[in-house]
N, C-alpha and C positions, 0 to 999 in steps of 0.2 A: 325287744324293742318295744315300749307299747302303745297303745293309741292316740294320738293327738295330732300336734303340729310343730314343725319348726319352717323357719322362713328362712328359705334362701336369699343370697346377694347374685341372682344372676346373672351371668355373665354374658357380652354379645358372644353370638357364634352360633347359640345355644339354644335350639327350641325350647317349647315348656316338657315336650314329651323326651326332650336328650335329656334335660333334669327329671324326669322321675327315671327312667329307663336307669341314668349312672347312680342316682340314691338307692333303686332296688338292689344293686350289685352291693354300694358303700354299706348300708341298711339290712341285709340282708334279708328283706322285707316282700311280699311280694303285691301288697294292696296300700299302692301309692295312688295319690291322685294330686291335684292341682286345681289350686282356686282362681284363676283367672288366667287368660293366656296373654304372653308377650310376646311379641316378634323377637323372631333370633336373631337381628341385631340391636334390637333396645336390650337394658339393663336395667337392675335394681330387684326391686318386692318383690317377689314369687312366693307366696306362703305354699308350704307343701302339707297333706292329709297323710297321714299316716296311720292302718289296720282300722278298723272301724269308724276314726273321723273320716274314713271317706264315704260314710252312708251320711254325712252332716252338711256337705256342699249345697245342699236346693235350699239348706233350711238357713244359710248363713247371710244375715241380712245386710240388706244392699248399703254398705259403707262406699265414702268416699273415697277416692284417691286421687293423690297428687302425684303430677310429673315434673321434670323440669325437662322442656323439649330446648334443642336450634333450630334452628333454621336461616333457611339463604331463601334469600328475594330477587327478584329476576328471571326465575325458571321454573318449571314445573316437568314433575316426572310422571311414570303412567300408575305407578305405586305410589306415588304421595311422599316418598322418602329417597335418600341419597342411594338404595337399592336399584331403583327400575331406571328405564332405558328415559332420554330426556325429552320432551314434547313441544316444549315450548318455552319461549325466551324473550327478553323484552328489556329495553332499554333505557324503560322510566325509570326514574331516582324518587326514590320515596324519603319525607323526614322523618326525623324521630318524632316530632310532632302528629305527623300524620298518620304514622303505625298507630301510635298510644291511641287515638281517637279512634282509629277502625277496631282497634284490638279490645277495646272496652265495648263494642257492640254485642259482642259474643258471649257477654255474660246473662246468667239465666236460663230459665225454663227457652227448649227449643229443640226443634229437628234438625236431625244430622240426616244425612246418606249414608252410611257404610261405605267404604271403598270396596273397587270390584276387586284389589288384593287384600283379602283378608281370611279371619275362618269362618265366616257368618255362611249358615247353609240356605238355599235357595232350593226348593224340590229335591232336600236332600241331599242336594251335593255342594260341596265347599266353593264359595266367589274364587277362592287365590285357581283352584282348578279349574273353572271355566276362564279364567282371566290368562293363564297359560296356553288354554287351546286357540286363544283368539275371539272368546265371547264374551260380549257385555250385556247382560242385563239388566232389566229396570231394579232396581233396590226399593222395598218401603221404606220411608223416614222415620228414623225411629226418637222416640223421646229422651230427652239429656239437659242432665241442666250442670250448666260451669257455674261454681259457688265462688271462686276468684280467679283474678289474673293480673301477675304481675309480672312488671318488664324486669328482667336483670341485666342485659346488657343491649347495646344498638349500637351498631356500625356498619352503614350501609356497604355491601347487603344482605349483613350479618345480624341475625338477632338471637336472643336467648328467655323463654318463658318459664314462669312457674303456674304451671295449672292446676286448680283443684276443682274435681269433677265429681259428675254421678256415675254408677257404673254403667258398662255400655258406652262410654264416650271415646271414639278415637282421636287421639291427638292430631294422626295425619289428617284425617278430615279436618278438622279446625284448622290446622296451617292450611291445606289448599285453599279451604274458604276465604281464610282469612287475605289470602294472595289474589285470588280473582277480585274480591271485594276491592283491595287496591289495584286493580287494573296492570298488574307485574309480573305476579303467579308467583308462588312458597312453593317451597319442599322442605321436611324436616330432614335436618343432618345426621339428630341424635337425640334417643330419648332416655329419659331415667325413671324410673315410677320410686319413688323415697316413699311413698305409703299407699300400703293396699290391706284391707281386711282388718284396720285399726292398727297393724302394726307398721312400724318405720325401719328406715335402712340401717340404722343402728342396732337393731334388734336381729338383723340375716347374718349370714356366713356364707361362703363361697364353697364351692364343693370341694375344694382341696382343704380348706378349714374344716369343713362336718367331719372327711375322712382321718384327718390331724385329732379331731376330737374323738374319734372312735377310734382311734387307735390307741390313746391314753387313757379310755375308758369315762368320758366325760363329756356324754352327749346328755346326760341329762342337766347339763347346764345352760344347753341351748332348747332344750323340750318343753315345749306348752300344753296344758292338757286341754280336751277337746272343749271343753266349757268356757274357753277361752274367748271361741269362736263367737259366742253369743252375748249380748246384751238384754237378756228376757228376764224375768222377773221371777227370785228364787223360792224355790216353796221345799221346805225341809218335811221330811215323814216323819210321824212318829214312833217309837217304839214296834208296838203293835201293827206297824204297816210293814216290818222286814218282810213277813214269808209274801202275801200280796205282792207287793213290792220284784221282790228275788224271783217271781213267778213269772213277772211283765203283763198283771192285772191292773185295773181299775181300780186306784185309792179312792175312798171314800173321804170326804171333806173332817171327819170325825178322825180320822186319821193322821191328819196335818196339823204341825204348828200353828199356822195362818194361810189363810185361803187367798192367797194373792190372783194378781191378774185379772182380765175381762174376759168375760163369757165367751168363750169361743175361741180364744186365743192362746199363743203357746207360752209357758213357763221352765223354766231351769228346773226340774226335781231330785231334790236329793236325797242320798240312802240316811234313815237314820244315826248311821257311822261316818257322814260326813263326806261317802264317795256319790261322783255324779252319778244319777241313773239313767237321764235321758231327757228330752223335750217332751211332755204331758202337753193337752190339753185340755183348758177346764172347760166341765161341765154343767150342765145344773145342778148336780148333785156330787161329782167326786171328777179325779183328773184321770183321761185316758191318755194310755201310751200312745206317743206318735213316734217317735224313733228311738229305740230302745240302746243305751250303750254301755250300762252296767257291766263291770270285769270283773 
């Protein structure tokens, strides 16, 4: 299997690490990683990087993500979702109109406190590990942005919403905070990620489907090359740049077809024969290799 990316449609019950472990067996590859954690009970788009593409994760641009979430009003749990223990209940009834008005207040840039039951680390330890020990620590509010919110259905106490948001947004926290503002509490009952890293649900495949495609020798049909992870400007080397490029050296401006990108920024650099070479940084007189992927 070549270096690149496969988009998995994660099923409920699997952790993101479980998906990676199972794919190592299916694809017979050791170097596999994921681009963003999904809770075990959550489903949907989980981009998986293969081979040299595992080196690209830190360079992936902060794509927006889209989720469809179901929630229940009138109760809260310690995990902010249906997997936790109930800690609060209310008899307050909320109308659809009131729900919509409060929901719309969450649009835009804001600070969000991560939930205790999350993989975020504090002093080197994951928050959910501390939570399981009964320890609650102060969490630093994180900058997030909610680009759009859509109410898909409402029949008290149940509702379904579509959220388009920035990387790092916790939908469980959004729903919990919404319930707090409504004065009745709320917890998430289901979460499906429909878009991540620029890939949508209709481009994703279950583990069983991937295994079937492997058995039929058709994995190329769902494989994405490394460069599809990036949207940086493209720079193509001239033929005389081949030797320097193949040895991972800097490429002077006179050896490229056209100088693109701003000084200090990354570009996607391509070999004269069309192969993706890697991410290069534009300097004053050359392009310097930042992360090399040429195979």
